[in-house]
C-alpha positions as CSV (number, residue, x, y, z in Angstrom):
1,X,-3.0,1.8,7.9
2,X,-0.8,4.4,6.4
3,X,1.9,6.4,8.1
4,X,4.4,5.6,10.8
5,X,4.9,8.7,12.9
6,X,4.5,7.9,16.6
7,X,3.3,4.3,16.1
8,X,6.5,2.6,17.0
9,X,7.9,5.1,19.5
10,X,10.9,6.5,17.8
11,X,12.8,7.0,14.5
12,X,15.6,4.8,16.0
13,X,13.2,1.9,16.6
14,X,11.9,2.3,13.1
15,X,15.5,2.2,11.8
16,X,16.2,-0.9,13.9
17,X,13.1,-2.7,12.6
18,X,14.1,-1.8,9.0
19,X,17.5,-3.3,9.6
20,X,16.0,-6.4,11.1
21,X,13.7,-6.8,8.2
22,X,16.6,-6.4,5.7
23,X,18.7,-8.9,7.5
24,X,15.9,-11.4,7.6
25,X,15.3,-11.0,3.9
26,X,19.0,-11.5,3.1
27,X,19.1,-14.6,5.4
28,X,16.0,-16.1,3.7
29,X,17.4,-15.4,0.2
30,X,20.6,-17.3,1.1
31,X,18.6,-20.2,2.6
32,X,16.3,-20.4,-0.4
33,X,19.1,-20.3,-2.9
34,X,21.0,-23.0,-1.0
35,X,17.8,-25.2,-1.6
36,X,17.9,-24.4,-5.3
37,X,15.0,-21.9,-5.3
38,X,15.3,-19.2,-7.9
39,X,14.1,-16.3,-5.8
40,X,12.0,-13.9,-8.0
41,X,11.4,-16.3,-10.8
42,X,10.0,-19.3,-9.1
43,X,6.9,-19.6,-6.8
44,X,7.5,-21.4,-3.5
45,X,5.7,-21.9,-0.2
46,X,7.4,-22.9,3.0
47,X,6.1,-22.5,6.6
48,X,8.2,-19.4,7.1
49,X,8.4,-18.0,3.6
50,X,6.4,-17.9,0.4
51,X,6.3,-16.1,-2.9
52,X,3.0,-14.3,-3.5
53,X,4.0,-13.9,-7.1
54,X,7.1,-13.0,-9.1
55,X,9.1,-10.6,-7.0
56,X,6.6,-10.4,-4.1
57,X,7.2,-12.3,-0.8
58,X,6.0,-12.9,2.7
59,X,8.5,-13.8,5.3
60,X,7.6,-14.8,8.9
61,X,9.8,-13.7,11.8
62,X,10.6,-16.2,14.5
63,X,9.5,-14.3,17.6
64,X,11.0,-16.8,19.9
65,X,14.6,-16.0,18.9
66,X,16.6,-13.3,20.7
67,X,17.2,-11.2,17.5
68,X,13.4,-10.7,17.3
69,X,13.1,-9.2,20.8
70,X,12.9,-5.6,19.6
71,X,10.2,-6.5,17.2
72,X,8.1,-8.3,19.8
73,X,8.7,-5.4,22.2
74,X,7.5,-2.9,19.6
75,X,4.3,-4.9,18.9
76,X,3.5,-5.3,22.6
77,X,4.1,-1.5,23.3
78,X,2.2,-0.4,20.2
79,X,-0.8,1.9,20.2
80,X,-2.9,-0.9,18.7
81,X,-2.0,-3.6,21.4
82,X,-4.9,-2.5,23.7
83,X,-7.4,-2.9,20.8
84,X,-6.1,-6.4,20.0
85,X,-6.5,-7.4,23.6
86,X,-10.0,-5.9,23.8
87,X,-11.2,-7.6,20.5
88,X,-9.4,-10.9,20.7
89,X,-8.7,-11.3,24.4
90,X,-5.6,-11.6,26.5
91,X,-4.6,-15.0,25.1
92,X,-4.2,-13.6,21.6
93,X,-1.0,-14.7,19.9
94,X,1.2,-12.5,17.8
95,X,2.8,-13.3,14.4
96,X,4.9,-10.8,12.5
97,X,6.1,-11.0,8.9
98,X,7.7,-8.7,6.4
99,X,5.9,-8.4,3.1
100,X,8.1,-7.1,0.4
101,X,8.2,-6.6,-3.3
102,X,11.2,-6.2,-5.5
103,X,11.5,-4.2,-8.8
104,X,9.4,-5.9,-11.4
105,X,6.6,-7.0,-9.1
106,X,3.2,-6.6,-10.7
107,X,0.4,-4.8,-8.8
108,X,-1.7,-7.2,-6.7
109,X,-5.3,-8.0,-7.4
110,X,-7.8,-7.3,-4.6
111,X,-7.6,-10.1,-2.1
112,X,-8.2,-11.0,1.5
113,X,-5.3,-11.5,3.8
114,X,-7.1,-14.0,5.9
115,X,-9.9,-16.5,5.1
116,X,-13.3,-16.3,6.8
117,X,-13.5,-18.7,9.7
118,X,-17.0,-19.7,10.6
119,X,-20.0,-17.8,9.1
120,X,-19.8,-14.7,6.8
121,X,-22.4,-12.0,7.1
122,X,-25.6,-12.1,5.0
123,X,-26.3,-9.3,2.6
124,X,-28.1,-7.4,5.3
125,X,-24.8,-7.4,7.3
126,X,-26.0,-9.8,10.0
127,X,-24.7,-13.1,11.3
128,X,-20.9,-13.1,10.9
129,X,-18.8,-15.1,13.3
130,X,-16.7,-13.3,16.0
131,X,-13.3,-12.0,14.9
132,X,-10.4,-14.4,15.2
133,X,-7.5,-12.2,13.9
134,X,-6.5,-8.7,13.4
135,X,-4.0,-7.7,10.7
136,X,-1.9,-4.5,11.3
137,X,0.2,-3.1,8.5
138,X,3.1,-0.9,9.4
139,X,5.1,0.4,6.4
140,X,8.8,0.4,7.1
141,X,9.4,2.6,4.0
142,X,7.9,5.9,2.8
143,X,4.9,5.1,0.7
144,X,4.6,6.9,-2.6
145,X,2.6,6.6,-5.8
146,X,5.6,4.9,-7.4
147,X,5.9,2.3,-4.6
148,X,2.2,1.9,-4.1
149,X,-0.1,1.8,-1.1
150,X,-2.0,-0.9,0.7
151,X,-5.7,-0.2,0.3
152,X,-8.6,-1.5,2.3
153,X,-12.1,-2.3,1.1
154,X,-14.4,-1.1,3.9
155,X,-16.6,-3.9,5.2
156,X,-15.0,-6.6,3.1
157,X,-14.0,-8.5,6.2
158,X,-17.7,-9.3,6.8
159,X,-18.4,-11.1,3.5
160,X,-16.9,-13.8,1.4
161,X,-16.0,-11.7,-1.7
């Protein structure tokens, strides 16, 4: 998914989400350094934060805390919320994370953001299990050739590749 215009309601909400993400990253950096983790040069994995590689990170938001209320509100009011409900049902849960890279991060190899659960499709495209998750990517910065883009491999969700 590329582009932000209209997805989150307003430029002020986008600014608020960027500010929240930056604050969460700074908070995580302080916590990791207090534990002796050399952020950017050391791989780590905790329940709420992990290094995907040198200078590339995934940081989970705690949607139960008051400071995350605008993020949860934006997700629930988003244009994709009805699709999630239709595909996954009304009991679907929401997780939000900020995925970020710092200068010096290498380009990622092709990868799946979630493992197959159940049965993958056969090579005729038949037999995969029902969906269990839906990943939505909303860039909080302008994407350029220099920054890079998230790319999607059409149909790869159906196979173990």
